Backbone and ligand atoms as CSV (ligand in chain L), in Angstrom:
chain,resi,resn,atom,element,x,y,z
A,1,MET,N,N,7.944,11.224,-2.845
A,1,MET,CA,C,7.413,12.217,-3.754
A,1,MET,C,C,6.363,13.112,-3.014
A,2,GLY,N,N,5.633,13.910,-3.792
A,2,GLY,CA,C,4.577,14.632,-3.247
A,2,GLY,C,C,4.874,16.147,-3.231
A,3,GLY,N,N,3.857,16.950,-3.483
A,3,GLY,CA,C,4.000,18.407,-3.459
A,3,GLY,C,C,4.564,18.952,-4.747
A,4,ASP,N,N,4.323,20.257,-5.029
A,4,ASP,CA,C,4.896,20.980,-6.111
A,4,ASP,C,C,4.696,20.330,-7.472
A,5,GLY,N,N,3.594,19.494,-7.637
A,5,GLY,CA,C,3.369,18.933,-8.917
A,5,GLY,C,C,4.357,17.914,-9.390
A,6,LEU,N,N,5.254,17.474,-8.495
A,6,LEU,CA,C,6.221,16.455,-8.838
A,6,LEU,C,C,5.565,15.179,-9.311
A,7,ASP,N,N,4.505,14.795,-8.622
A,7,ASP,CA,C,3.751,13.524,-9.010
A,7,ASP,C,C,3.330,13.641,-10.481
A,8,GLU,N,N,2.764,14.816,-10.864
A,8,GLU,CA,C,2.252,14.960,-12.180
A,8,GLU,C,C,3.337,14.891,-13.223
A,9,ARG,N,N,4.514,15.551,-12.876
A,9,ARG,CA,C,5.630,15.526,-13.893
A,9,ARG,C,C,6.188,14.132,-14.020
A,10,VAL,N,N,6.342,13.409,-12.940
A,10,VAL,CA,C,6.918,12.055,-13.037
A,10,VAL,C,C,5.881,11.119,-13.760
A,11,PHE,N,N,4.632,11.208,-13.341
A,11,PHE,CA,C,3.662,10.285,-13.914
A,11,PHE,C,C,3.201,10.647,-15.333
A,12,ALA,N,N,3.656,11.789,-15.863
A,12,ALA,CA,C,3.317,12.208,-17.230
A,12,ALA,C,C,3.837,11.220,-18.239
A,13,THR,N,N,4.963,10.599,-17.944
A,13,THR,CA,C,5.602,9.667,-18.843
A,13,THR,C,C,5.574,8.217,-18.408
A,14,ILE,N,N,5.086,8.017,-17.213
A,14,ILE,CA,C,5.062,6.556,-16.682
A,14,ILE,C,C,3.776,5.941,-16.904
A,15,GLU,N,N,3.809,4.775,-17.564
A,15,GLU,CA,C,2.601,4.064,-17.889
A,15,GLU,C,C,2.510,2.725,-17.135
A,16,ASN,N,N,1.287,2.409,-16.745
A,16,ASN,CA,C,1.120,1.128,-16.026
A,16,ASN,C,C,1.257,-0.029,-17.054
A,17,VAL,N,N,2.009,-0.992,-16.645
A,17,VAL,CA,C,2.149,-2.150,-17.565
A,17,VAL,C,C,1.424,-3.361,-16.953
A,18,ILE,N,N,1.629,-3.638,-15.697
A,18,ILE,CA,C,0.988,-4.768,-15.038
A,18,ILE,C,C,0.496,-4.454,-13.624
A,19,ASP,N,N,-0.668,-4.793,-13.319
A,19,ASP,CA,C,-1.095,-4.647,-11.859
A,19,ASP,C,C,-0.959,-6.017,-11.254
A,20,HIS,N,N,-0.391,-6.040,-10.066
A,20,HIS,CA,C,-0.280,-7.260,-9.318
A,20,HIS,C,C,-1.631,-7.837,-8.996
A,21,GLY,N,N,-2.580,-6.914,-8.571
A,21,GLY,CA,C,-3.882,-7.326,-8.236
A,21,GLY,C,C,-3.942,-8.296,-7.021
A,22,ALA,N,N,-5.046,-8.977,-6.927
A,22,ALA,CA,C,-5.255,-9.983,-5.856
A,22,ALA,C,C,-4.922,-9.326,-4.486
A,23,ASP,N,N,-4.072,-10.055,-3.685
A,23,ASP,CA,C,-3.763,-9.572,-2.341
A,23,ASP,C,C,-2.888,-8.385,-2.295
A,24,ALA,N,N,-2.164,-8.104,-3.425
A,24,ALA,CA,C,-1.320,-6.929,-3.401
A,24,ALA,C,C,-1.861,-5.878,-4.361
A,25,TRP,N,N,-3.063,-5.354,-4.073
A,25,TRP,CA,C,-3.728,-4.462,-4.938
A,25,TRP,C,C,-2.985,-3.152,-5.138
A,26,TRP,N,N,-1.971,-2.850,-4.265
A,26,TRP,CA,C,-1.231,-1.602,-4.298
A,26,TRP,C,C,-0.053,-1.614,-5.285
A,27,LEU,N,N,0.244,-2.821,-5.841
A,27,LEU,CA,C,1.521,-3.096,-6.499
A,27,LEU,C,C,1.386,-3.059,-8.020
A,28,HIS,N,N,2.291,-2.297,-8.679
A,28,HIS,CA,C,2.226,-2.209,-10.093
A,28,HIS,C,C,3.625,-2.235,-10.760
A,29,LEU,N,N,3.694,-2.749,-11.946
A,29,LEU,CA,C,4.857,-2.618,-12.782
A,29,LEU,C,C,4.554,-1.543,-13.785
A,30,SER,N,N,5.458,-0.529,-13.903
A,30,SER,CA,C,5.196,0.580,-14.777
A,30,SER,C,C,6.462,0.861,-15.574
A,31,ARG,N,N,6.298,1.597,-16.693
A,31,ARG,CA,C,7.445,1.861,-17.523
A,31,ARG,C,C,7.419,3.290,-18.056
A,32,CYS,N,N,8.536,3.918,-18.104
A,32,CYS,CA,C,8.641,5.256,-18.683
A,32,CYS,C,C,8.617,5.262,-20.171
A,33,ARG,N,N,7.625,6.004,-20.733
A,33,ARG,CA,C,7.480,6.059,-22.136
A,33,ARG,C,C,8.689,6.714,-22.780
A,34,ALA,N,N,9.244,7.620,-22.129
A,34,ALA,CA,C,10.376,8.436,-22.721
A,34,ALA,C,C,11.702,7.701,-22.751
A,35,CYS,N,N,12.059,6.970,-21.643
A,35,CYS,CA,C,13.383,6.377,-21.556
A,35,CYS,C,C,13.358,4.850,-21.394
A,36,GLY,N,N,12.179,4.253,-21.242
A,36,GLY,CA,C,12.058,2.810,-21.142
A,36,GLY,C,C,12.402,2.319,-19.745
A,37,GLN,N,N,12.715,3.125,-18.781
A,37,GLN,CA,C,13.022,2.636,-17.447
A,37,GLN,C,C,11.779,1.944,-16.822
A,38,ASN,N,N,12.009,0.813,-16.291
A,38,ASN,CA,C,10.939,0.057,-15.555
A,38,ASN,C,C,10.881,0.401,-14.075
A,39,TRP,N,N,9.707,0.531,-13.505
A,39,TRP,CA,C,9.559,0.893,-12.072
A,39,TRP,C,C,8.567,-0.111,-11.448
A,40,MET,N,N,8.836,-0.485,-10.250
A,40,MET,CA,C,7.852,-1.106,-9.372
A,40,MET,C,C,7.278,-0.045,-8.526
A,41,ILE,N,N,5.964,0.082,-8.541
A,41,ILE,CA,C,5.275,1.136,-7.842
A,41,ILE,C,C,4.315,0.682,-6.796
A,42,ALA,N,N,4.490,1.106,-5.595
A,42,ALA,CA,C,3.470,0.845,-4.588
A,42,ALA,C,C,2.585,2.049,-4.446
A,43,GLN,N,N,1.340,1.911,-4.623
A,43,GLN,CA,C,0.424,3.020,-4.594
A,43,GLN,C,C,-0.238,3.013,-3.210
A,44,GLU,N,N,0.288,3.787,-2.283
A,44,GLU,CA,C,-0.203,3.749,-0.905
A,44,GLU,C,C,-1.146,4.920,-0.666
A,45,GLU,N,N,-2.435,4.545,-0.545
A,45,GLU,CA,C,-3.394,5.574,-0.460
A,45,GLU,C,C,-4.136,5.648,0.881
A,46,ARG,N,N,-3.648,4.944,1.870
A,46,ARG,CA,C,-4.330,4.895,3.155
A,46,ARG,C,C,-3.671,5.646,4.244
A,47,ILE,N,N,-2.394,5.510,4.357
A,47,ILE,CA,C,-1.687,6.023,5.508
A,47,ILE,C,C,-0.808,7.305,5.172
A,48,PHE,N,N,-0.097,7.166,4.116
A,48,PHE,CA,C,0.819,8.292,3.669
A,48,PHE,C,C,0.253,8.980,2.484
A,49,ASP,N,N,-0.591,8.335,1.699
A,49,ASP,CA,C,-1.069,8.858,0.417
A,49,ASP,C,C,0.055,9.257,-0.497
A,50,GLU,N,N,0.953,8.267,-0.723
A,50,GLU,CA,C,2.122,8.493,-1.569
A,50,GLU,C,C,2.314,7.287,-2.496
A,51,HIS,N,N,3.111,7.617,-3.541
A,51,HIS,CA,C,3.526,6.495,-4.422
A,51,HIS,C,C,4.990,6.198,-4.090
A,52,PHE,N,N,5.331,4.905,-3.925
A,52,PHE,CA,C,6.686,4.572,-3.671
A,52,PHE,C,C,7.203,3.883,-5.009
A,53,LEU,N,N,8.381,4.332,-5.463
A,53,LEU,CA,C,8.867,3.845,-6.714
A,53,LEU,C,C,10.227,3.172,-6.501
A,54,ARG,N,N,10.364,1.966,-7.043
A,54,ARG,CA,C,11.653,1.277,-6.917
A,54,ARG,C,C,12.069,0.994,-8.363
A,55,ARG,N,N,13.258,1.455,-8.758
A,55,ARG,CA,C,13.809,1.307,-10.059
A,55,ARG,C,C,14.029,-0.244,-10.329
A,56,LEU,N,N,13.707,-0.723,-11.469
A,56,LEU,CA,C,13.873,-2.131,-11.800
A,56,LEU,C,C,14.866,-2.282,-12.981
A,57,THR,N,N,15.710,-3.383,-12.896
A,57,THR,CA,C,16.492,-3.744,-14.071
A,57,THR,C,C,15.560,-4.434,-15.068
A,58,VAL,N,N,16.037,-4.492,-16.304
A,58,VAL,CA,C,15.271,-5.193,-17.381
A,58,VAL,C,C,14.885,-6.573,-16.970
A,59,ASP,N,N,15.922,-7.320,-16.384
A,59,ASP,CA,C,15.767,-8.641,-15.889
A,59,ASP,C,C,14.540,-8.763,-14.837
A,60,GLU,N,N,14.544,-7.847,-13.878
A,60,GLU,CA,C,13.522,-7.846,-12.841
A,60,GLU,C,C,12.140,-7.643,-13.460
A,61,ALA,N,N,12.111,-6.691,-14.459
A,61,ALA,CA,C,10.801,-6.412,-15.070
A,61,ALA,C,C,10.356,-7.636,-15.847
A,62,ASN,N,N,11.293,-8.321,-16.485
A,62,ASN,CA,C,10.972,-9.495,-17.322
A,62,ASN,C,C,10.465,-10.690,-16.363
A,63,ARG,N,N,11.029,-10.761,-15.205
A,63,ARG,CA,C,10.567,-11.794,-14.271
A,63,ARG,C,C,9.164,-11.524,-13.790
A,64,ILE,N,N,8.810,-10.209,-13.681
A,64,ILE,CA,C,7.422,-9.875,-13.281
A,64,ILE,C,C,6.521,-10.204,-14.384
A,65,SER,N,N,6.851,-9.799,-15.606
A,65,SER,CA,C,5.856,-9.976,-16.711
A,65,SER,C,C,5.857,-11.411,-17.162
A,66,GLY,N,N,7.004,-12.138,-17.066
A,66,GLY,CA,C,7.056,-13.521,-17.519
A,66,GLY,C,C,6.587,-14.520,-16.487
A,67,ASP,N,N,6.995,-14.344,-15.256
A,67,ASP,CA,C,6.860,-15.392,-14.173
A,67,ASP,C,C,6.018,-14.889,-13.023
A,68,ALA,N,N,5.484,-13.677,-13.122
A,68,ALA,CA,C,4.776,-13.096,-11.972
A,68,ALA,C,C,5.616,-13.161,-10.673
A,69,GLU,N,N,6.887,-12.917,-10.859
A,69,GLU,CA,C,7.804,-12.963,-9.759
A,69,GLU,C,C,8.230,-11.510,-9.426
A,70,TRP,N,N,7.662,-10.975,-8.304
A,70,TRP,CA,C,7.907,-9.621,-7.939
A,70,TRP,C,C,9.067,-9.490,-6.903
A,71,PRO,N,N,9.918,-8.411,-7.036
A,71,PRO,CA,C,10.839,-8.166,-5.949
A,71,PRO,C,C,10.103,-7.965,-4.624
A,72,VAL,N,N,10.770,-8.256,-3.507
A,72,VAL,CA,C,10.029,-8.357,-2.230
A,72,VAL,C,C,9.661,-7.031,-1.538
A,73,GLU,N,N,10.347,-5.970,-1.939
A,73,GLU,CA,C,10.246,-4.704,-1.235
A,73,GLU,C,C,8.832,-4.230,-0.834
A,74,PHE,N,N,7.920,-4.340,-1.794
A,74,PHE,CA,C,6.567,-3.898,-1.503
A,74,PHE,C,C,5.529,-5.040,-1.491
A,75,SER,N,N,6.071,-6.234,-1.199
A,75,SER,CA,C,5.219,-7.430,-1.330
A,75,SER,C,C,4.164,-7.588,-0.263
A,76,SER,N,N,4.321,-6.894,0.778
A,76,SER,CA,C,3.250,-6.864,1.886
A,76,SER,C,C,2.983,-5.481,2.242
A,77,TYR,N,N,1.766,-5.208,2.822
A,77,TYR,CA,C,1.420,-3.838,3.149
A,77,TYR,C,C,2.310,-3.332,4.321
A,78,GLU,N,N,2.758,-4.306,5.128
A,78,GLU,CA,C,3.698,-3.901,6.223
A,78,GLU,C,C,4.995,-3.393,5.649
A,79,ARG,N,N,5.485,-4.021,4.610
A,79,ARG,CA,C,6.749,-3.603,4.037
A,79,ARG,C,C,6.580,-2.220,3.402
A,80,VAL,N,N,5.391,-1.995,2.744
A,80,VAL,CA,C,5.160,-0.719,2.121
A,80,VAL,C,C,5.108,0.436,3.229
A,81,LEU,N,N,4.415,0.136,4.288
A,81,LEU,CA,C,4.315,1.123,5.354
A,81,LEU,C,C,5.665,1.350,6.044
A,82,LYS,N,N,6.448,0.303,6.117
A,82,LYS,CA,C,7.765,0.473,6.769
A,82,LYS,C,C,8.669,1.341,5.848
A,83,THR,N,N,8.514,1.196,4.548
A,83,THR,CA,C,9.200,2.019,3.606
A,83,THR,C,C,8.905,3.508,3.843
A,84,GLY,N,N,7.598,3.821,3.993
A,84,GLY,CA,C,7.220,5.195,4.273
A,84,GLY,C,C,7.835,5.686,5.538
A,85,HIS,N,N,7.830,4.896,6.597
A,85,HIS,CA,C,8.445,5.342,7.850
A,85,HIS,C,C,9.973,5.471,7.742
A,86,ALA,N,N,10.593,4.573,6.990
A,86,ALA,CA,C,12.069,4.668,6.743
A,86,ALA,C,C,12.407,5.947,6.022
A,87,LEU,N,N,11.481,6.458,5.206
A,87,LEU,CA,C,11.702,7.660,4.452
A,87,LEU,C,C,11.271,8.913,5.229
A,88,HIS,N,N,10.813,8.662,6.483
A,88,HIS,CA,C,10.326,9.675,7.338
A,88,HIS,C,C,9.195,10.544,6.795
A,89,ILE,N,N,8.308,9.847,6.101
A,89,ILE,CA,C,7.105,10.514,5.579
A,89,ILE,C,C,6.125,10.550,6.762
A,90,ARG,N,N,5.357,11.643,6.866
A,90,ARG,CA,C,4.399,11.750,7.986
A,90,ARG,C,C,3.126,11.127,7.592
A,91,PRO,N,N,2.645,10.190,8.449
A,91,PRO,CA,C,1.308,9.638,8.144
A,91,PRO,C,C,0.222,10.683,8.176
A,92,CYS,N,N,-0.844,10.457,7.379
A,92,CYS,CA,C,-1.979,11.372,7.356
A,92,CYS,C,C,-2.643,11.381,8.759
A,93,VAL,N,N,-3.201,12.542,9.091
A,93,VAL,CA,C,-3.947,12.628,10.332
A,93,VAL,C,C,-5.435,12.566,9.959
A,94,PHE,N,N,-6.155,11.721,10.630
A,94,PHE,CA,C,-7.609,11.542,10.360
A,94,PHE,C,C,-8.447,12.223,11.411
A,95,LEU,N,N,-9.438,12.840,11.020
A,95,LEU,CA,C,-10.317,13.555,11.994
A,95,LEU,C,C,-11.366,12.701,12.548
A,96,ASP,N,N,-11.830,11.677,11.818
A,96,ASP,CA,C,-12.806,10.802,12.447
A,96,ASP,C,C,-12.198,9.800,13.366
A,97,ARG,N,N,-13.005,9.278,14.228
A,97,ARG,CA,C,-12.500,8.337,15.297
A,97,ARG,C,C,-12.062,7.014,14.751
A,98,LEU,N,N,-12.860,6.479,13.812
A,98,LEU,CA,C,-12.543,5.154,13.272
A,98,LEU,C,C,-12.514,5.220,11.750
A,99,PRO,N,N,-11.534,5.839,11.203
A,99,PRO,CA,C,-11.532,5.987,9.687
A,99,PRO,C,C,-11.411,4.620,9.081
A,100,PRO,N,N,-12.284,4.313,8.101
A,100,PRO,CA,C,-12.287,3.053,7.405
A,100,PRO,C,C,-10.928,2.663,6.888
A,101,SER,N,N,-10.166,3.593,6.324
A,101,SER,CA,C,-8.889,3.220,5.740
A,101,SER,C,C,-7.892,2.701,6.819
A,102,LEU,N,N,-8.027,3.170,8.013
A,102,LEU,CA,C,-7.214,2.707,9.154
A,102,LEU,C,C,-7.651,1.316,9.589
A,103,ILE,N,N,-8.994,1.124,9.621
A,103,ILE,CA,C,-9.509,-0.197,9.975
A,103,ILE,C,C,-9.132,-1.246,8.985
A,104,TRP,N,N,-9.282,-0.919,7.694
A,104,TRP,CA,C,-8.962,-1.870,6.674
A,104,TRP,C,C,-7.429,-2.219,6.745
A,105,THR,N,N,-6.599,-1.190,6.996
A,105,THR,CA,C,-5.169,-1.402,7.031
A,105,THR,C,C,-4.775,-2.308,8.212
A,106,ALA,N,N,-5.457,-2.019,9.363
A,106,ALA,CA,C,-5.196,-2.868,10.552
A,106,ALA,C,C,-5.559,-4.308,10.297
A,107,GLU,N,N,-6.687,-4.472,9.567
A,107,GLU,CA,C,-7.133,-5.830,9.223
A,107,GLU,C,C,-6.124,-6.477,8.342
A,108,ASP,N,N,-5.725,-5.778,7.260
A,108,ASP,CA,C,-4.788,-6.330,6.275
A,108,ASP,C,C,-3.452,-6.716,7.012
A,109,LEU,N,N,-2.963,-5.873,7.885
A,109,LEU,CA,C,-1.689,-6.104,8.533
A,109,LEU,C,C,-1.787,-7.364,9.410
A,110,ARG,N,N,-2.922,-7.565,10.035
A,110,ARG,CA,C,-3.156,-8.730,10.903
A,110,ARG,C,C,-3.329,-9.978,10.074
A,111,LYS,N,N,-3.932,-9.822,8.910
A,111,LYS,CA,C,-4.114,-10.940,7.996
A,111,LYS,C,C,-2.736,-11.395,7.487
A,112,GLU,N,N,-1.889,-10.436,7.150
A,112,GLU,CA,C,-0.564,-10.729,6.645
A,112,GLU,C,C,0.299,-11.447,7.716
A,113,ARG,N,N,0.166,-10.906,8.920
A,113,ARG,CA,C,1.031,-11.424,10.017
A,113,ARG,C,C,0.172,-11.448,11.286
A,114,PRO,N,N,-0.493,-12.601,11.487
A,114,PRO,CA,C,-1.458,-12.671,12.654
A,114,PRO,C,C,-0.853,-12.361,14.001
A,115,ASP,N,N,0.472,-12.487,14.157
A,115,ASP,CA,C,1.048,-12.196,15.492
A,115,ASP,C,C,1.495,-10.764,15.632
A,116,ILE,N,N,1.191,-9.881,14.678
A,116,ILE,CA,C,1.622,-8.528,14.846
A,116,ILE,C,C,0.982,-7.891,16.045
A,117,SER,N,N,1.720,-7.080,16.780
A,117,SER,CA,C,1.170,-6.519,18.034
A,117,SER,C,C,0.422,-5.236,17.765
A,118,THR,N,N,-0.413,-4.834,18.726
A,118,THR,CA,C,-1.096,-3.530,18.608
A,118,THR,C,C,-0.138,-2.375,18.559
A,119,GLU,N,N,0.978,-2.564,19.249
A,119,GLU,CA,C,2.005,-1.513,19.300
A,119,GLU,C,C,2.620,-1.360,17.868
A,120,GLU,N,N,2.940,-2.497,17.229
A,120,GLU,CA,C,3.463,-2.383,15.891
A,120,GLU,C,C,2.444,-1.802,14.859
A,121,ILE,N,N,1.192,-2.212,15.037
A,121,ILE,CA,C,0.167,-1.624,14.180
A,121,ILE,C,C,0.027,-0.111,14.449
A,122,ALA,N,N,0.086,0.302,15.704
A,122,ALA,CA,C,0.022,1.730,16.021
A,122,ALA,C,C,1.115,2.474,15.331
A,123,PHE,N,N,2.377,1.932,15.377
A,123,PHE,CA,C,3.525,2.598,14.776
A,123,PHE,C,C,3.295,2.725,13.226
A,124,LEU,N,N,2.898,1.592,12.605
A,124,LEU,CA,C,2.771,1.595,11.162
A,124,LEU,C,C,1.649,2.553,10.700
A,125,LEU,N,N,0.598,2.679,11.455
A,125,LEU,CA,C,-0.502,3.553,11.102
A,125,LEU,C,C,-0.309,5.018,11.541
A,126,GLY,N,N,0.699,5.206,12.370
A,126,GLY,CA,C,0.895,6.572,12.875
A,126,GLY,C,C,-0.057,6.982,13.835
A,127,ILE,N,N,-0.547,6.073,14.705
A,127,ILE,CA,C,-1.560,6.465,15.748
A,127,ILE,C,C,-1.077,5.887,17.077
A,128,THR,N,N,-1.774,6.256,18.157
A,128,THR,CA,C,-1.342,5.779,19.510
A,128,THR,C,C,-1.815,4.367,19.645
A,129,GLU,N,N,-1.229,3.702,20.715
A,129,GLU,CA,C,-1.584,2.375,20.944
A,129,GLU,C,C,-3.061,2.200,21.376
A,130,THR,N,N,-3.553,3.296,22.117
A,130,THR,CA,C,-4.990,3.254,22.509
A,130,THR,C,C,-5.876,3.322,21.301
A,131,GLN,N,N,-5.545,4.148,20.344
A,131,GLN,CA,C,-6.339,4.206,19.085
A,131,GLN,C,C,-6.224,2.891,18.376
A,132,SER,N,N,-5.059,2.309,18.331
A,132,SER,CA,C,-4.850,1.047,17.692
A,132,SER,C,C,-5.726,-0.043,18.275
A,133,LYS,N,N,-5.825,-0.083,19.615
A,133,LYS,CA,C,-6.705,-1.064,20.234
A,133,LYS,C,C,-8.157,-0.868,19.880
A,134,ARG,N,N,-8.524,0.414,19.837
A,134,ARG,CA,C,-9.955,0.709,19.492
A,134,ARG,C,C,-10.246,0.282,18.043
A,135,LEU,N,N,-9.256,0.474,17.196
A,135,LEU,CA,C,-9.437,0.110,15.752
A,135,LEU,C,C,-9.591,-1.379,15.631
A,136,LEU,N,N,-8.723,-2.082,16.316
A,136,LEU,CA,C,-8.762,-3.564,16.203
A,136,LEU,C,C,-10.032,-4.115,16.789
A,137,ALA,N,N,-10.609,-3.439,17.764
A,137,ALA,CA,C,-11.880,-3.891,18.297
A,137,ALA,C,C,-13.001,-3.660,17.266
A,138,ALA,N,N,-12.773,-2.735,16.417
A,138,ALA,CA,C,-13.787,-2.409,15.438
A,138,ALA,C,C,-13.721,-3.281,14.152
A,139,THR,N,N,-12.571,-4.035,14.030
A,139,THR,CA,C,-12.491,-4.867,12.866
A,139,THR,C,C,-13.387,-6.062,13.044
A,140,THR,N,N,-13.872,-6.520,11.944
A,140,THR,CA,C,-14.879,-7.538,11.904
A,140,THR,C,C,-14.574,-8.644,10.887
A,141,PRO,N,N,-13.618,-9.476,11.220
A,141,PRO,CA,C,-13.206,-10.507,10.211
A,141,PRO,C,C,-14.339,-11.410,9.760
A,142,GLU,N,N,-15.338,-11.609,10.559
A,142,GLU,CA,C,-16.406,-12.540,10.158
A,142,GLU,C,C,-17.231,-11.939,9.024
A,143,ARG,N,N,-17.058,-10.674,8.743
A,143,ARG,CA,C,-17.837,-10.027,7.674
A,143,ARG,C,C,-17.036,-10.051,6.370
A,144,GLY,N,N,-15.927,-10.731,6.363
A,144,GLY,CA,C,-15.120,-10.856,5.169
A,144,GLY,C,C,-14.067,-9.705,5.118
A,145,SER,N,N,-13.230,-9.747,4.115
A,145,SER,CA,C,-12.144,-8.746,4.006
A,145,SER,C,C,-12.764,-7.418,3.620
A,146,TRP,N,N,-11.945,-6.307,3.791
A,146,TRP,CA,C,-12.422,-5.032,3.397
A,146,TRP,C,C,-12.746,-5.031,1.907
A,147,TRP,N,N,-12.034,-5.768,1.143
A,147,TRP,CA,C,-12.199,-5.814,-0.280
A,147,TRP,C,C,-13.587,-6.475,-0.663
A,148,GLN,N,N,-13.904,-7.563,0.060
A,148,GLN,CA,C,-15.212,-8.165,-0.168
A,148,GLN,C,C,-16.316,-7.230,0.237
A,149,ARG,N,N,-16.139,-6.528,1.376
A,149,ARG,CA,C,-17.127,-5.565,1.796
A,149,ARG,C,C,-17.280,-4.436,0.833
A,150,THR,N,N,-16.118,-3.974,0.366
A,150,THR,CA,C,-16.174,-2.875,-0.634
A,150,THR,C,C,-16.912,-3.284,-1.890
A,151,ARG,N,N,-16.634,-4.551,-2.333
A,151,ARG,CA,C,-17.341,-4.984,-3.461
A,151,ARG,C,C,-18.831,-5.098,-3.300
A,152,ARG,N,N,-19.206,-5.577,-2.127
A,152,ARG,CA,C,-20.627,-5.720,-1.765
A,152,ARG,C,C,-21.274,-4.322,-1.762
A,153,LEU,N,N,-20.505,-3.389,-1.146
A,153,LEU,CA,C,-21.005,-2.030,-1.107
A,153,LEU,C,C,-21.237,-1.385,-2.421
A,154,LEU,N,N,-20.307,-1.733,-3.392
A,154,LEU,CA,C,-20.405,-1.142,-4.644
A,154,LEU,C,C,-21.285,-1.963,-5.636
A,155,GLY,N,N,-21.746,-3.170,-5.123
A,155,GLY,CA,C,-22.581,-3.950,-5.887
A,155,GLY,C,C,-21.865,-4.699,-7.049
A,156,TRP,N,N,-20.573,-5.006,-6.887
A,156,TRP,CA,C,-19.870,-5.761,-7.982
A,156,TRP,C,C,-20.160,-7.225,-7.874
L,1,ZN,ZN,ZN,12.066,8.211,-18.258
């Protein structure tokens, strides 16, 4: 999606039903008010700044609301970013040297899969391997997750 007000038109009738929350803060179950269609939505705001929508059957939606059982497509941030690349969406270009959203994403990717390489992280983030190494050097796991730091920052 993106551009020409398409987001606004689509989301005019789509309502959020359930947030996955916790480790998958990007993941939502939503439903169209007009036709009742259920959607699984990944709200990607760091690399592509896009929403990814996957149509759900009624059964799939019921498994989410009843058993907290989500389809796997957007279950990790790596999968979400791979979806963006598979759709040939261009990653955002950041002007600062160490943008927090890239640092947080690199941290999350490494937390999800500790053996992920700097090359893979570079590809997923749309940056060079040199930039990726610089980012990873800037990550500070001992200070807690980006979420904990954000909460502290906001005083929650
Ligand atoms: Zn609809």
